[in-house]
LOMAR-625535 format. One record per residue: x, y, z of N, C-alpha, C, CB in turn. Coordinates in steps of 0.001 Angstrom, whole numbers, padded with zeros to 6 digits, always signed. Glycine has a CB too. Example, Ala and Ser with C-alpha at 12.3 -4.5 7.8 and 13.67 -1.06 7.14 Angstrom:
<rozas>
+013190-005690+007800+012300-004500+007800+013200-003300+007800+011308-004473+009046+012850-002250+007080+013670-001060+007140+012900+000030+007870+014084-000598+005725
</rozas>
This chain:
<rozas>
-029184-007623+003398-029071-008997+002787-029374-010090+003805-027640-009228+002203-030169-011068+003358-030573-012058+004217-029410-013062+004697-031657-012774+003539-029410-013393+005973-028365-014267+006458-028587-015715+005938-028325-014235+008010-029844-015986+005293-030061-017336+004822-029439-017618+003362-031593-017596+004818-029040-016463+002681-028481-016640+001397-027291-017466+001419-028185-015397+000802-027206-018528+000513-026023-019294+000463-025031-018785-000652-026400-020745+000244-023897-019448-000911-022977-019011-001835-023591-018900-003243-021823-019908-001814-024340-019914-003681-024905-019837-004923-025841-018677-005121-025550-021033-005181-026738-018384-004064-027589-017257-004207-026820-015910-004355-028503-017206-003035-025644-015822-003557-024821-014563-003667-024232-014515-005061-023652-014505-002566-023793-015613-005605-023094-015625-006908-024181-015101-007979-022515-017178-007275-025415-015637-007879-026424-015222-008817-026761-013834-008720-027596-015978-008668-026846-013390-007482-027284-011928-007229-026304-010960-007815-027422-011616-005686-025032-011277-007560-023999-010336-007977-023334-010655-009339-022948-010287-006921-023730-011780-009979-023233-012082-011268-021816-012456-011283-023439-010990-012133-021322-013016-010173-019870-013439-010153-019796-014793-009327-018898-012249-009461-018898-015641-009721-018715-016827-009013-017951-016547-007683-017989-017827-009887-018246-017367-006674-017636-017305-005408-016141-017844-005519-018491-018120-004382-015203-016961-005229-013845-017415-005309-013234-017562-003957-013040-016494-006129-013754-016916-002902-013208-017004-001582-013314-018392-001063-013881-016056-000666-012304-018770-000164-012241-020006+000481-013299-020090+001570-010881-020225+001024-014608-020162+001165-015618-020112+002139-016179-021542+002508-016710-019209+001636-016081-022459+001617-016639-023777+001791-015619-024689+002446-017096-024348+000455-015936-025371+003540-014989-026305+004179-014599-027424+003408-015497-026801+005364-015530-027852+002419-015234-029082+001687-014760-028664+000269-016517-030048+001626-013996-027569+000086-013422-027224-001218-012490-028322-001651-012678-025871-001170-012516-028704-002971-011705-029760-003463-010263-029408-003661-012246-030230-004689-009537-029286-002564-008114-028869-002620-007195-030082-002408-007813-027771-001538-007763-031312-002344-006900-032503-002135-006753-033314-003436-007491-033414-001008-007054-032659-004460-006880-033301-005846-005562-032759-006385-008133-032950-006891-004796-033572-007298-003631-033057-007888-003741-031783-008580-003141-033961-008747-002858-030920-008522-002879-029604-009218-002401-029784-010693-001945-028548-008451-002996-029085-011612-002564-029142-013012-001252-028429-013068-003612-028502-013999-000199-029104-013524+001109-028561-013685+001557-028182-015064+002010-029465-013179+000647-028203-015931+000881-027918-017368+001741-026620-017513-000514-027759-018141+001217-025479-016973+001847-024237-017263+003260-024209-016754+001067-023122-016691+003541-024867-015657+004911-024851-014998+005800-025702-015894+004890-025439-013450+005275-026830-016429+006147-027744-017118+006421-027257-018563+005527-029151-017121+005460-026552-019169+005749-026030-020452+006433-024678-020576+004570-025975-021133+006657-024128-019352+007395-022805-019327+006628-021550-019355+008269-022734-020428+005220-021713-019416+004394-020604-019599+003953-019903-018223+003201-021063-020393+004234-020660-017158+003836-020103-015908+004745-018967-015494+003811-021160-014863+004150-017914-015061+004903-016705-014568+004570-016449-013151+004584-015440-015401+005562-015932-012310+005277-015602-010947+004431-014412-010838+006497-015403-010197+003590-014263-009806+002842-013068-009713+003703-011795-009560+001916-013191-008588+003273-010694-010036+004096-009420-010001+003340-008415-009060+004295-008774-011534+004078-007628-008238+003528-006665-007356+003011-005450-008176+004580-006246-006312+001777-005357-008477+001200-004326-009370+000279-003429-008589+000434-004968-010552+000034-003615-007348-000883-002819-006500-000126-001755-005670-001671-003760-005548-000517-000522-005712+000209+000565-005118+001488+000768-005735+000392+000369-003722+002135+001930-005612+003339+002271-006462+004405+003161-005636+002842+003090-007804+005669+002864-005954+006686+003816-005616+006593+004974-006706+008147+003103-005573+007373+006057-006551+007371+007056-007480+008006+006693-008880+008038+008165-006881+008834+005570-008793+009420+005148-010070+008469+004123-010688+010878+004545-009878+007309+003805-010264+006370+002983-010883+006446+001648-010431+006494+003017-012245+007350+001139-009526+007391-000158-009019+006238-000372-008036+008718-000416-008385+005654-001591-008096+004508-001860-007292+004858-002201-005814+003739-002980-007918+003854-002271-004933+004012-002548-003520+003493-003879-003003+003370-001511-002789+002332-004272-003632+001577-005479-003183+001257-006388-004334+000275-005084-002480+001141-007694-004005+000832-008658-005011-000780-008927-005038+001670-009999-004711-001415-008856-006190-002815-009120-006222-003171-010464-005737-003318-008945-007544-004255-010602-004969-004693-011838-004374-003844-012462-003353-004882-012758-005358-002917-011684-002784-001981-012234-001815-002135-011406-000488-000474-012183-002384-001679-011976+000661-001819-011287+001964-000454-010705+002384-002363-012281+003071-000482-009542+002830+000696-008699+003322+000477-008104+004544+001053-007640+002425+001568-007677+005293+001457-006906+006492+002354-005752+006408+001753-007714+007696+001972-004684+007049+002782-003463+007186+002837-003161+008661+002186-002240+006362+004031-003230+009214+004125-003027+010666+005054-001790+010909+004693-004354+011401+004879-001258+012075+005714-000073+012589+005364+000209+014024+005469+001250+011726+006179+001030+014583+005797+001687+015868+004722+002627+015731+006917+002388+016470+004047+003109+016684+003106+004148+016719+003630+005379+016014+002739+004450+018112+002911+005926+015072+003340+007129+014359+004519+006762+013430+003750+008269+015374+004670+005549+013028+005751+005105+012065+005288+005358+010676+006115+003581+012228+003925+005544+010470+003520+005867+009095+002833+004836+008341+004629+006235+008348+002490+003790+008953+001769+002582+008303+000471+002973+007662+001461+001462+009359-000331+003786+008381-001659+004253+007794-001405+005088+006641-002522+005046+008800-000439+006009+006612-000102+006792+005472+000383+005988+004336+000879+007769+005818+001128+004938+004626+001604+004087+003598+000581+003338+002926+002544+003208+004092-000404+002922+003679-001524+002212+003129-002429+003197+002310-002324+001522+004277-002668+004413+002785-003468+005428+002074-002752+005843+000837-003751+006652+002955-001437+005872+000835-000747+006200-000435-000995+005128-001516+000779+006349-000188-001106+003871-001121-001410+002800-002049-002847+002910-002453-001117+001427-001441-003758+003186-001496-005193+003392-001812-005369+004569-002893-005999+003743-000445-004629+005620-002622-004698+006781-003677-004191+006354-004991-003860+008037-003239-003130+005591-005046-002619+005135-006367-003614+004371-007099-001396+004305-006228-004365+003423-006348-005342+002527-007062-006588+003362-007428-005761+001256-006142-007009+004285-006572-008174+005018-006987-007969+005877-008145-008660+005807-005925-006751+006465-008263-006397+007359-009428-006270+006530-010656-005061+008147-009187-005984+005192-010478-005849+004354-011688-007216+003773-012144-004846+003192-011416-008212+004249-011380-009636+003903-011722-010174+002569-011127-009767+003827-013236-009534+002174-009954-009836+000970-009256-010585+001299-007975-008570+000186-008969-011139+000282-007333-011827+000532-006032-010966-000106-004936-013328-000074-006015-011131+000422-003694-010373-000066-002578-011386-000276-001423-009204+000939-002187-011039-001219-000526-011892-001472+000691-010938-001271+001922-012567-003011+000677-011497-000474+002864-010730-000181+004038-011546-000723+005233-010428+001371+004162-011056-001801+005880-011665-002299+007103-010814-001726+008333-011705-003934+007089-011471-000909+009055-010870-000147+010095-011264-000600+011509-011219+001265+009905-010353-001129+012265-010661-001701+013602-010056-000802+014627-010120-003168+013767-009487+000355+014233-008849+001234+015171-009384+002656+015209-007439+001273+014879-009617+003201+014017-009958+004733+013938-011463+004823+013612-009052+005549+012744-011868+005889+013019-013172+006117+012561-013167+006775+011227-013913+006905+013522-014312+006962+010612-014363+007535+009266-013756+009002+009197-015846+007546+008785-013952+009730+010243-013436+011094+010189-011922+011084+010101-013891+011894+011414-011244+010240+010874-009803+010192+010854-009284+009682+009492-009296+009303+011995-009815+008609+009007-009220+008088+007785-009629+008915+006586-009613+006636+007577-010875+009187+006369-011308+009973+005194-010693+011353+005332-012895+010060+005081-010641+011887+006516-009966+013251+006721-008561+013272+006096-009842+013601+008284-007827+012136+006316-006519+012123+005756-006496+012099+004264-005791+011000+006263-007472+011420+003646-007608+011383+002123-007818+012780+001624-008822+010459+001642-008721+013481+002333-009071+014861+001950-007878+015753+002044-010189+015409+002824-006997+015637+003052-005810+016461+003100-004830+016153+002022-005156+016323+004393-004850+014891+001478-004066+014518+000315-004506+015105-000959-004056+013110+000172-005643+015788-000971-006149+016396-002190-007067+015541-002993-005048+016788-003025-007572+014367-002287-008441+013486-002978-009858+014132-003014-008447+012084-002297-010484+014210-004129-011798+014894-004220-012941+013982-003510-012162+015173-005809-013995+014656-002965-015016+013931-002341-015722+012894-003255-015978+014880-001812-015904+013235-004506-016532+012339-005486-015788+011072-005604-016629+012983-006830-014403+011217-005804-013576+010063-005969-013638+009132-004670-012108+010531-006274-013574+009743-003512-013686+009028-002277-015052+008294-002196-013505+009998-001098-016113+009026-002601-017466+008455-002487-017693+007286-003414-018497+009509-002767-017103+007351-004633-017269+006389-005714-016324+005197-005479-016993+007060-007101-015158+005401-004974-014078+004311-005041-013565+003855-003747-012902+004773-005817-013730+004584-002652-013152+004281-001316-014404+003699-000535-012462+005663-000563-014293+002423-000126-015427+001760+000653-014916+001403+002007-015986+000449-000071-015313+002351+002969-014897+002307+004336-015893+001522+005169-014725+003701+004878-015224+000580+005952-016083-000289+006824-015494-000191+008195-016146-001820+006328-016357+000035+009240-015973+000022+010581-016620-001033+011384-016224+001269+011149-016088-002323+011431-016685-003433+012022-016818-003233+013598-015863-004674+011662-017968-003623+014169-018137-003530+015550-018517-004854+016145-019124-002515+015862-018459-005955+015302-018741-007325+015705-018027-008252+014829-020205-007625+015685-017807-009457+015178-017111-010438+014407-017673-010612+013072-017097-011696+015084-016925-011174+012075-017376-011354+010707-018389-012477+010736-016185-011664+009725-018071-013629+011316-018988-014666+011415-019264-015332+010137-020170-014196+011973-020374-016085+010033-020730-016766+008807-022134-016339+008278-020689-018276+009042-022729-015306+008886-024063-014862+008448-024068-013672+007730-024936-014696+009510-024902-012634+008106-025158-011439+007366-024023-010567+007321-026262-010735+007890-023067-010504+008262-021874-009686+008238-020963-010198+007045-021113-009761+009659-020778-011464+006996-019948-012025+005869-020634-011770+004577-019694-013556+006029-021962-011899+004518-022621-011656+003235-022483-010162+002772-024120-012046+003350-022540-009288+003752-022371-007883+003490-021043-007590+002871-022533-007101+004734-019996-008160+003490-018614-007888+003037-018434-008566+001623-017523-008458+004119-018959-009768+001505-018846-010410+000204-019517-009614-000817-019404-011781+000215-020720-008983-000602-021405-008185-001554-020532-007069-001983-022686-007679-001012-019882-006444-001090-018965-005226-001476-017829-005778-002407-018273-004477-000091-017252-006937-001982-016131-007425-002810-016441-007805-004267-015557-008598-002155-017642-008506-004417-018008-008913-005784-018582-007764-006581-019009-010053-005749-019298-006824-005940-019895-005719-006651-018742-004757-007171-020922-004952-005697-017769-004397-006384-016851-003419-006678-015496-003959-007204-016671-002622-005501-015229-005289-007023-014016-005819-007384-012722-005030-007034-014084-006028-008736-012537-004696-005726-011357-003893-005375-010099-004557-005755-011326-003596-003926-009109-003735-005948-007763-004296-006248-006937-004257-004886-007006-003423-007456-007470-003559-003824-006680-003350-002589-007693-003485-001558-005907-001956-002505-007385-004181-000400-008185-004183+000851-007257-004043+001961-009038-005453+001026-007450-002978+002818-006643-002682+003959-007376-003188+005221-006342-001158+004037-006609-003890+006059-007111-004262+007456-006294-003463+008396-006983-005846+007798-006879-002471+008963-006174-001566+009884-006466-001991+011337-006611-000069+009641-005385-002599+011958-005558-002932+013376-005663-004454+013584-006816-002232+013935-004697-005212+013294-004766-006681+013434-005081-007188+014820-003488-007272+013013-004326-006653+015757-004557-007010+017186-005979-006796+017644-003647-006207+018074-006494-005576+017284-007884-005281+017694-008886-006149+016974-008216-003821+017442-008626-006471+015656-009462-007390+014900-009523-008765+015487-008984-007481+013516-008309-009333+015898-008328-010629+016468-009032-010678+017790-006976-011122+016607-008880-009641+018571-009587-009543+019921-011128-009524+019710-009129-008198+020721-011560-008696+018705-012942-008592+018406-013483-009965+017973-013169-007537+017332-012727-010864+017428-013149-012144+017027-012929-013214+018087-012468-012501+015799-012522-012768+019345-012337-013734+020455-011061-014588+020272-013577-014666+020558-010066-014012+019485-008799-014772+019259-007725-014053+020036-008409-014879+017703-006634-014832+020345-005533-014341+021093-004361-014094+020150-005163-015313+022205-003984-012788+020095-002902-012404+019215-001527-013120+019465-002720-010934+019338-001428-013654+020716-000169-014295+021109-000122-015788+020810+000068-014082+022572-001274-016204+020325-001419-017668+020165-001340-018027+018612-002836-018167+020816-000323-018817+018264-000150-019258+016823-001345-019820+016159+000895-020275+016726-002084-020765+016868-003232-021350+016285-004373-020308+016052-003702-022478+017165-004513-019353+016964-005523-018308+016702-005093-017432+015590-005786-017467+017931-003746-017138+015416-003309-016323+014308-003596-017065+013038-001823-015969+014417-003473-018360+012941-003781-019174+011729-005199-019117+011414-003380-020612+011893-006034-019147+012388-007514-019200+012285-007922-017849+011703-008233-019482+013717-007422-016686+012212-007752-015406+011816-007308-015146+010388-007174-014444+012745-006145-015634+010070-005551-015382+008738-006501-016004+007676-004060-016008+008631-006935-017342+007977-007801-017940+007054-009213-017415+006975-007840-019284+007330-009737-016974+008139-011148-016526+008180-011297-015118+007508-011660-016475+009686-010243-014298+007593-010469-012907+007057-009514-012525+005935-010322-011878+008183-008093-012353+006245-007317-011943+005141-007248-012801+003960-006078-011736+005558-007100-014140+004147-007009-014993+002950-008386-015148+002344-006406-016385+003291-009461-015138+003053-010833-015194+002469-011055-014001+001563-011927-015222+003588-010637-012773+001993-010772-011600+001130-009880-011681-000054-010480-010349+001884-008574-012086+000177-007607-012117-000987-008079-013112-002040-006147-012510-000510-008807-014237-001619-009167-015186-002624-010225-014546-003605-009717-016486-001945-010796-013483-003331-011661-012786-004283-010942-011852-005234-012674-012017-003546-009650-011697-005050-008890-010953-006021-007967-009833-005525-009807-010394-006937-008347-009059-004473-007562-007961-004049-006257-008283-003393-008322-007186-003181-005259-007343-003429-004102-007474-002523-004615-007125-001118-002877-006520-002963-004267-007901-000161-004730-007526+001235-003552-007054+001973-005407-008727+002013-003560-005903+002688-002512-005393+003547-003047-005223+004930-001954-004082+003024-002438-005919+005879-002871-005795+007280-001900-004857+008008-002927-007209+007990-002304-003948+008777-001553-003042+009485-001444-003456+010973-002142-001698+009322-000193-003518+011418+000047-004051+012786+001208-003269+013407+000373-005615+012757+001255-003400+014741+002305-002796+015559+003493-003762+015852+001697-002316+016874+004699-003138+015870+005864-003951+016267+005896-004131+017734+007162-003328+015805+006646-005054+018243+006883-005202+019674+007632-003927+020203+007722-006527+019960+007545-003653+021498+008163-002505+022008+009736-002544+022059+007618-002282+023337+010270-003693+022247+011724-003815+022337+012419-003703+020972+012083-005139+022980+013215-002750+020775+013875-002676+019502+015060-003764+019419+014420-001199+019292+015474-004225+020555+016529-005155+020564+016120-006512+020123+017103-005218+021862+014878-006867+020481+014414-008291+020345+013270-008371+019263+013878-008853+021781+012843-007252+018710+011591-007370+017846+012002-008013+016508+010888-005907+017582+013268-007822+015945+013577-008373+014642+012563-007896+013543+013586-009911+014735+011960-008994+012875+011072-008647+011803+009558-008695+012274+011320-009615+010609+009327-009001+013534+008008-009421+013963+007149-008336+014553+008139-010486+014931+005832-008498+014237+004796-007616+014789+004561-008221+016268+003380-007605+013817+003626-007440+016979+003183-007864+018243+002474-009264+018137+002258-006799+018833+002756-010260+019034+001981-011405+019009+002650-012580+018374+000772-011124+018360+001903-013484+017854+002342-014857+017353+003200-014782+016231+001207-015715+016970+004278-015606+016138+005132-015681+015073+004394-016054+013766+006191-016631+015394+003277-016735+013865+002648-017180+012653+001961-016026+011874+001646-018256+012987+001970-014854+012536+001500-013800+011723+002324-013511+010480+001413-012626+012518+003642-013688+010590+004450-013526+009407+004823-014774+008658+005638-012854+009763+004815-015898+009377+005053-017205+008765+003956-017614+007802+005194-018251+009831+002760-017158+008046+001622-017567+007168+001477-016688+005995+000325-017572+007922+002207-015517+005805+002026-014678+004753+002350-015308+003406+002794-013520+004975+001497-015019+002410+001879-015504+001039+002181-014288+000066+000685-016410+000429+002373-013147+000654+002746-011970-000073+004064-011447+000478+001645-010906+000006+004002-010253+001133+005235-009604+001618+004868-008987+002974+005796-008492+000579+005895-008737+003791+005827-007953+004932+006780-006726+004845+006129-008801+006110+006195-005570+005154+006996-004353+005215+007221-003880+006687+006303-003238+004392+008425-003393+006967+008709-002844+008294+009027-001345+008154+009904-003612+008976+008297-000469+008763+008511+000962+008607+009223+001444+009835+007179+001733+008388+010365+002157+009543+011243+002741+010672+011198+004198+010537+012770+002246+010624+010621+004978+011498+010597+006433+011334+011963+007078+011478+009662+007039+012331+012382+007951+010515+013626+008674+010649+013423+010205+010958+014430+008498+009362+012327+010728+010454+012038+012182+010689+010614+012166+011116+012279+013140+009381+010167+012695+012321+008837+012698+012800+007841+013390+011844+008815+013347+014124+006591+012799+011730+005557+013462+010978+004909+014475+011846+004541+012485+010442+004505+015588+011169+003793+016640+011938+003322+017718+011009+004696+017251+013036+002466+018597+011507+001836+019642+010653+002945+020619+010352+000576+020371+011364+003111+021020+009135+004089+021951+008683+005537+021306+008661+004043+023199+009591+005649+019984+008668+006983+019410+008694+006999+018335+007553+007334+018779+010155+008259+018012+007185+008418+016885+006220+008964+015626+006956+009403+017301+005032+008178+014624+007103+008610+013425+007899+008847+012297+006856+007474+012983+009034+009693+011337+007387+010108+010268+006574+010275+008942+007351+011365+010645+005908+009901+007897+006843+010204+006544+007303+010835+005614+006279+008978+005930+007784+011740+004871+006724+012377+003972+005838+011483+002653+005718+013841+003670+006358+011274+002267+004514+010386+001121+004178+011291-000105+003877+009431+001466+002911+011249-001080+004740+012033-002287+004608+011211-003498+004326+012817-002510+005816+011776-004467+003455+011100-005682+003314+011609-006709+004316+011236-006169+001927+010656-007255+005058+011015-008257+006063+010746-009648+005474+010204-008040+007401+009888-009769+004587+009530-010973+004010+009006-010739+002557+008512-011656+004884+009483-011554+001598+008916-011529+000295+008798-012926-000278+009728-010660-000598+007543-013518-000036+007443-014860-000355+007596-015153-001802+006228-015351+000110+007176-014300-002763+007287-014565-004185+008628-014098-004736+006152-013892-004933+009296-013148-004106+010600-012755-004459+010790-011703-005554+011273-013893-004824+009652-011066-005999+009676-010100-007036+009921-008687-006554+008432-010161-007768+009961-008436-005250+010182-007175-004625+011633-006941-004349+009406-007079-003382+012293-007931-003844+013698-007740-003351+014619-007353-004470+014234-009022-002680+014392-007801-005732+015199-007408-006810+015167-005962-007157+014846-008149-007923+014307-005121-006550+014246-003706-006705+014512-003019-005406+012934-003295-007250+015195-003684-004497+015526-003134-003208+016992-003232-003003+014781-003830-002098+017542-002575-001905+018884-002654-001449+018999-003591-000312+019388-001332-001078+019997-004472-000233+020138-005379+000905+020620-004635+002104+021084-006518+000586+020191-005041+003326+020567-004343+004537+020924-005440+005594+019384-003375+005039+020918-005007+006806+021269-005855+007932+019989-006705+008407+021837-004941+009122+020295-007741+009093+019209-008621+009725+018292-009264+008669+018308-007767+010718+018806-009298+007382+017963-009909+006406+016871-009070+005809+017385-011036+006975+016930-007738+006295+015953-006725+005723+016469-006079+004511+015619-005639+006725+015553-005670+003603+015873-005005+002370+015256-003687+002382+015437-005781+001179+016002-002681+001877+015496-001288+001847+014786-001047+000523+016664-000249+002040+013461-000976+000642+012641-000843-000598+012277+000570-000906+011373-001648-000490+012433+001498-000027+012124+002861-000284+011921+003772+000966+010930+002888-001103+011375+004968+000669+011129+005871+001772+009743+006424+001693+012137+006988+001791+009000+006338+002803+007735+006968+002860+008013+008404+003243+006773+006257+003845+007595+009387+002365+007837+010795+002593+006447+011469+002684+008741+011428+001438+006301+012186+003884+005059+012947+004027+005368+014401+004219+004224+012429+005194+004916+015249+003295+005061+016674+003296+003783+017326+003808+005410+017175+001904+003732+017782+005078+002666+018443+005640+002805+019934+005603+002489+017991+006958+001814+020606+005070+001894+022129+004943+001054+022762+006032+001380+022640+003508+001496+023951+006390+000829+024651+007524-000660+024887+007234+001530+026018+007809-001041+025109+005905-002460+025287+005608-003367+024167+005658-002586+025796+004391-002754+022980+005948-003497+021789+006114-003464+020670+005013-004808+022191+006297-002909+021019+003925-002803+019990+002877-001517+019139+003076-002800+020662+001454-001513+018023+002397-000475+017019+002722-000166+016320+001434-000939+015990+003844+001189+016036+001197+001626+015203+000025+002321+013972+000570+002604+016009-000959+001983+012793+000001+002598+011597+000304+003258+010893-000841+001668+010771+000888+004326+010230-000689+004995+009451-001740+005778+008412-001121+005868+010292-002623+006007+007344-001983+006945+006207-001586+008083+006232-002598+006198+004731-001580+009223+006757-002189+010366+007021-003108+011233+005728-003141+011243+008312-002617+011912+005529-004234+012938+004460-004378+014096+004857-003426+013456+004305-005932+014903+003744-002971+016016+004067-002119+016894+005184-002774+016852+002786-001840+017442+006062-001954+018185+007137-002572+019552+006687-003092+018356+008258-001592+020156+005761-002427+021506+005294-002897+021297+004609-004263+022202+004267-001829+020108+003940-004443+019898+003329-005735+019710+004350-006803+018731+002419-005698+019183+005531-006459+019041+006581-007447+020408+007186-007690+018021+007658-006991+021190+007382-006726+022491+008074-006871+023464+007131-007673+023106+008451-005413+023348+005856-007429+024303+004962-008156+023884+004752-009632+024390+003570-007436+022695+005136-010057+022159+004872-011342+022490+006064-012174+020655+004587-011300+022804+005863-013519+023007+006955-014371+021695+007457-014979+023969+006581-015419+020719+006617-014837+019380+007085-015366+018669+008138-014695+018495+006038-015401+018144+009052-015488+017418+010160-014980+016268+010450-015921+018321+011372-014802+014975+010769-015493+013950+011198-016471+014151+012654-016926+012544+011041-015860+015234+012772-017775+015753+014096-018122+014724+015037-018832+016963+013915-019014+013851+014409-019625+012827+015135-020331+011835+015728-019325+012113+014219-021342+011389+014931-018423+010448+015410-017365+011122+016376-016482+009898+014259-016524+012407+016067-016109+013152+017038-015258+013225+018433-015899+014591+016522-014992+013492+018537-017214+013511+019670-018017+012153+020442-017912+013825+019261-019435+011077+019650-018139+009741+020240-018114+009397+020834-016657+008676+019125-018542+009866+020110-015609+009606+020661-014380+010377+021944-014044+009852+019676-013421+011641+022030-014470+012374+023241-014235+011820+024372-015126+013874+023013-014493+011401+024096-016274+010801+025148-017120+009520+025606-016482+010536+024644-018568+008648+024772-015887+007538+025235-015253+007818+026057-013983+006717+024130-014974+008876+025711-013206+009169+026449-012058+009796+027815-012389+010053+025654-011190+010444+027824-013572+011050+029128-014017+009944+030110-014436+012056+028902-015230+008914+029547-014981+007789+030363-015459+006831+030787-014354+007025+029606-016505+006542+029873-013428+005483+030195-012374+006055+030536-011035+004531+029016-012182+007286+030194-010755+007809+030371-009400+007543+029145-008547+007193+031605-008745+007735+029184-007238+007637+028019-006408+006294+027424-006600+007889+028340-004954+006208+026090-006489+005006+025336-006527+005045+024086-005580+004746+024921-007954+003935+023630-005008+003967+022403-004242+003968+021203-005175+002782+022338-003280+004386+020068-004583+004533+018840-005459+003204+018510-006296+004905+017572-004524+002064+018656-005588+000855+018272-006196+000571+019152-007523-000287+018411-005140+000919+020435-007502+000782+021282-008668+001721+020957-009749+000951+022663-008308+002903+020643-009411+003891+020176-010351+003398+018966-011146+005166+019838-009624+002918+018004-010308+002383+016780-010898+001164+016970-011854+001990+015860-009788+000463+018041-011506-000770+018380-012286-000456+019051-013601-001685+019297-011474+000496+020017-013521+000739+020855-014723+001758+020328-015691+001168+022192-014310+002633+019404-015295+003635+018844-016096+003056+017682-016889+004801+018422-015254+003104+017612-018236+002655+016610-019027+003507+015376-018929+002566+017076-020349+002964+014286-018340+003696+012992-018148+003069+012238-017088+005165+013187-017818+003515+010954-016948+002978+010053-015940+003255+010616-014537+003590+008635-016094+002221+010736-013686+002192+011440-012475+003450+010951-011663+000817+011203-011719+003562+009552-011532+004605+008996-010652+006006+009422-011219+004476+007386-010558+006167+009436-012461+007430+009747-013064+007708+011300-012897+007421+009306-014590+006721+012101-012991+006898+013541-012781+007418+013832-011344+005547+014285-013032+006697+013136-010364+007085+013300-008951+008578+012822-008749+006085+012467-008007+008915+011611-009481+010262+011160-009436+011309+012152-009975+010345+009917-010173+010815+012903-011082+011653+013864-011653+011992+015064-010796+011065+014292-012837+010932+015459-010021+011093+016571-009013+012047+016081-007917+009672+017010-008369+011884+014851-007518+012846+014329-006449+014240+014336-006923+012498+012894-006012+014451+013966-008219+015857+013959-008719+016399+015351-008746+015958+013338-010132+015512+016288-009143+015966+017706-009196+016417+018181-007820+014828+018632-009724+015600+017772-006745+015985+018096-005411+017294+017438-005021+014910+017705-004469+017474+016198-005314+018590+015409-005058+019812+015985-005672+018366+014067-005517+019683+016457-006987+020854+017007-007730+021090+018478-007469+020670+016805-009222+020219+019137-006637+020550+020535-006277+019885+021549-007281+022129+020728-006267+018878+021169-008103+018267+022081-008986+016991+022645-008428+018024+021439-010267+016435+022107-007370+015263+022639-006744+015276+022470-005262+014069+022017-007302+014602+023290-004579+014582+023260-003123+013815+022073-002605+013987+024528-002576+014274+021576-001477+013560+020386-000863+012275+020729-000177+014447+019700+000149+012233+021971+000341+011080+022442+001097+009998+022929+000093+011499+023598+002101+008763+022506+000395+007684+022914-000464+007086+024294+000070+006576+021764-000516+006649+025120-000886+006622+024951-002294+008038+024945-002859+005791+026030-002927+008222+024127-003887+009529+023943-004496+009946+024998-005423+009573+022711-005190+011105+025583-005175+011513+026709-006051+012793+026249-006833+011801+028065-005177+012947+026846-007971+014169+026542-008863+015382+027197-008264+013973+027072-010374+016412+026401-008064+017688+026923-007536+018589+027345-008722+018416+025834-006634+018714+026583-009749+019551+026905-010883+018978+026258-012122+020995+026455-010649+019250+026777-013339+018662+026227-014596+019199+024841-014901+018955+027161-015791+018408+024031-015516+018739+022724-015866+019649+022767-017075+017505+021911-016112+020643+021952-017290+021658+022024-018358+021000+022166-019774+022560+020741-018310+021633+023065-020624+020964+023212-021958+021156+021850-022721+021604+024479-022818+022158+021073-022463+022368+019880-023187+021169+018928-023025+023648+019231-022735+020508+019030-021870+019227+018199-021710+018087+018720-022581+018743+018202-020208+017977+020070-022664+016934+020711-023336+017139+020483-024842+016884+022194-022966+018415+020463-025330+018624+020378-026771+019774+019285-026924+019031+021868-027430+019425+018007-026826+020357+016907-026929+020895+016877-028374+019671+015547-026536
</rozas>
């Protein structure tokens, strides 16, 4: 793509108007039309990108988010779980990787059981080795965004990305420049943008913040998640990290979370089941206390899961989700409830411990 193409050329070529905040003279100093707010038809954005196993979303479309954790806290798996949700729903995702390489990231998707065709068609992996700038690199990225209309864009490695662009992660002004040049520019074309970052080393002083400038969180117009590892991830092991909400600008996530200390809300658990043969299962589960305090259970699907296990014997989660007729996320939730309630084993492949009550089969 020629570096001389302007916004209008790009829009004509790809058949879509430019929505990103690319023009410095955008008319944003005119009064905003308040009709929808005043007549009661305005609705706040909803988190519909990525999913917990109960169907609740993780990210807001067209908004910027961050996911932060210590090394091996699971932020990349958390991002890939959301990518998997979107691809299975028929959407495209873009993955901008400033830390790893295609072998590491795509290799993880393959271990999750994602087919090569689905990855080739809907997963658009980009490994930048130079700044985005205003020329051919930006044109290339814009072409991907308008051609595939992704619902999710992952920026893996914020500190590395800022350094690549000659910006100081410790400087608030540089953090603001970076946020406008890349995350907000991408989000303006439609997808939810999730930037992956590291927390500071000190647990005592880190609070809600990632490494670097405070503006990294202050400028967010979506949400920030903080992942805290509880059980280490490893081959042949089941690891888990607590997923906490550190910021929710729109406020539609906290209502489905449990309040905690330091202003953090428990939104769920990232669970990674790694099997010795090399396959992996990932899920983002609702908070367990929330499930225990609720009388609701997907009883029909729980009955179907136990019937399947009774007929076939132990099965991994991915096979249960494949063979049981029902929404995948709800089937997985049903299996989790069976484990929680003592009807199935926690270790994969999951085996039936005791029959499910007859009253559920024949209400």
